[in-house]
N, C-alpha and C positions, 0 to 999 in steps of 0.2 A: 616528551610531547610527540604525538603522531604527526609526521610530515608527509609520509608516503601512503597514499590511499588507493586501494583496489576497488573497482566498481564492476559488478557483474549484473547485467540486465539493463540494456539500453532501450527500453520500450517507450511507450507513450509518456509515462511519468519518469522512468529511470533516466532517460537521456537528458531532459532539462535539469534533473537533480544533479546528475554527474557534471553537467556543464557549470553549475553553480560552484561545485567543489574545485574544478579546474581553474575557473576565473578568479578564485580567491587565493591562488598562489600555491595550491598543493600539487605535489607530483603524483599524477594519477595514472594508474595502469588498468586497462580494460580488456575484456574479451566478450564477444557476442557472436552468435551464429549469423547475424545479418550484417552485410557490408555497409549499407547506407549510414546507420547511426555511428558505426565505428569510424568511418571516414570523416564524418562530420565532427566528431569530438577530437579526432587526431589533429584536425586543423587548428584546434585551440591549444594543442600542446600535449595531449594525452598520449601515452605509449600503449601499443597493442601487443598482447602476447597470445599464445594459442590455446591455453587452458586455464581453468580456475586455479589449478595448482600453481601455475606460473604467476598468476595474479597475486596469490597469497605470498609466494616466495619474494615478490618484489615490494610487498606492502607492510606497513606497520599495522594497518587495520583494513579489512576487506568488507565492503558493503555488498549485500546481495539484494536485488530488487527484481526477482523473477515471479512467475505467475502464482505458484501454489506450493503446497507441501511437496508434491511429487518432483517438481522442478528443483526446489530448494534441496531436497534430499540428494538428487543427482549432482547438483553443483557443489554441495558441501561434503557429502559422504561418498560420492561415486568415484570411479577410477579417474585419476588426475583431478581430484576434487580439492576444495579449499583446505580440508583437514590434512591432506597429504603435504601441502606446501606451507601451511601456517607454522611459524616457529613459536617457541615458548616466549610469552610476554606480548605477543601480538593479539589482535582482536578480530572478532567477527560481529558485524551489526546486520541483523536481518530486518529489512525495511518493507518487505512484502506483508500482506495480511495472511497469516498462517495460523495453524492450530497452536494454542498454548503448549500442548503436550509435545509437539515437535520441537518448539523452541527450547523447552526444558531438556529434551534429549540432546540437542546440540550443546546446551550448557554443560551437561554431564560429561559428554565427550571432550569438551573444551577443558574442563577441570583436570581430566586425566593428563592432558598434554600441556597444561599451564597456559591455555588460551582464553582470553577474556571474551565474553559473549553478552550481547544486548539484543533485545527485540525492540524495534522502533518503527512500527507501521505508521503510515502518514494519512492525513486527511486533507482534502483540498483538490482543486482542479489542476489541469495541466498549466493553466495560466498562472496559478499561484506557485506551481513548481518553478516556472520560468522566472518569477519575481522573488523567489526565496521566501514565500509567505505560507508555506505548508504548516499544518499542525503536525508535530513529530511526537508520537505517543510512545514513551519509552518505559521499558521494564528491564530491571537488572540492578546490580549493585550501584549505590549512589556514587561511590568513588569512581566507577567506570564512566558513569554519565558525565561527571565533572571532567574526566580525562578526555573524553571524546566530544565534549560540548562545543568547542570551537568549530569542529568539522560539521556537526549536526546543525549548528546555527547558521551555516552558510545556506542551508536549504529551508529553514523555517524556525518556528518557535517550539521549544521543547515543553512537553507536558509530562512530568514524571509520575508514574503510576504505581510503582512498587517493585516487587520481586520479578525475576525473569518470567516472561509469559503474560504478565499483567497488562502490558501494552496492547497485546493481541486481544485480551478480554475487553478492554475499554474500546478498542477500535471496532470490534464485532458488535458491541452493544450500540455504538454510534450508528453503524451501518444498518442494524436491525431497525432502529428508530427512523432513519432516513428512508429506508425502502418501504416500510409500513406506511409512512406519511406520503410517500410518492404514490402508492396505490390508492390511498384515500383521496388525495387531491385529484388524481386522474379520474376517479369514479365520480367525485362531486362536480368537477368542471364538465365532464361529459354529460352527466345528468342534466346540468343547467342548460347546456347547448341543445340537448334533445327536447328540452321544454321551451325553447325559443329565446333563451338569454344569449347575449353577446359574450363570446369568450373574453374579449378585452375588458368588458365591464365586470365579469365574474372575477377575473384575476385581480383587477384593480381594487375591487371591493374587499377581496380576501386579504390583499396586502395591507389594507387599512383596518381590517376588522379582526374578529376573534379566530377566523380561519387561517391567520397568517402563519408562515413557516419559511424555512430556507427554500423548500421546493417552490412555494408560491413566489417568493422574492426572485427566484431565478428561473421562472417558468419559461422565459425566452430561451434559456440554455437547456433546460430539461426536456421540453417538448420535442425538439428535433431529434433528440437521442432515442425517443420512443419508436420512431419509424426509420431510424438509421439503418443503412445497409453497407457493410455487414452489421449484424446485430451487436450492440454494445453490452448485452446483458450477461455474457459469460462470467465476468468477475462478480457482479452482484449475486447471481445464482450460486456461485461457488461460496461466497461469504455467508449467504443464508443457510446453505447446506451445512457449512461448518458449525454455525450457531445451533442449528437443529440437532446435529450429531452430539454436540456437547450437552445440550438440554436433555437428550435422551439418556446420556451417560449418568447425569446427576438426578434424573427423574424429576425434572422441572418443566412443566408444560409451557409451551410458547405458541399458542394457537394463532395469534396474529402474524407471527413470523412464518408459520407454516402456510397460512393463507396467502401472505405476500409472496412466498416462494412459488406457489402454484400460479398466482396471477402474473408474476414476472416471467415465468416459463411460457405462459400463453402469449404475453407481449413479444417475447423473443421469437416465437413462431410466426407472429403476424408481421414482424419487421421485414 
């Protein structure tokens, strides 16, 4: 049973996720370039080391929650990376939204060294991360999911998707639908306001009508993000770009996703 957990990436989502693991009694080792979140989690009992390699050396399983493929590649494969410190029989769980191909590459490298690998991107807000109510979208061998289930369930509910990389496919599909819907809701509500309707009435009607969706139900949360400074759209743009790249590789057209990507880029410039 994995009792020692490494956690790399204490950002907006990663920090509350790591806190959940610490407060459920696991021995947690962390590293991060920013002092504030490290000091915060150390107060709960986590131990700090200097590199991803040292995190892996101290851990039965290492969780990564960094921004993208490039950062994950540096953390896992770079000098002083997780692969340097992970021992045979230990594990790596990638909880960022990444390309399925990259996850499979980590899996191949892990097999050579006898290291277990899962992809487990999450869905939900920071608030849900704090309360342990994230959706955890897992790809990999079922036996590994069962092995690491107690740790993952400190952070949320597991949705098992299949082979390694399939968690990322499901997460990206979810984000495609979310962001396409966000653009549609923004356009419809803006159109209604331009034609004299009250925003409050528009949103309330949609909540009760056929225009309902997660975006509409959470408009009070979504709307401020659209004009937030600094812009919060870097991650959504990254996810849509990943989805479009994969679509191009398999020659499957995704015109709504491409349009949403363009519109969200415009929103990011207006923020």
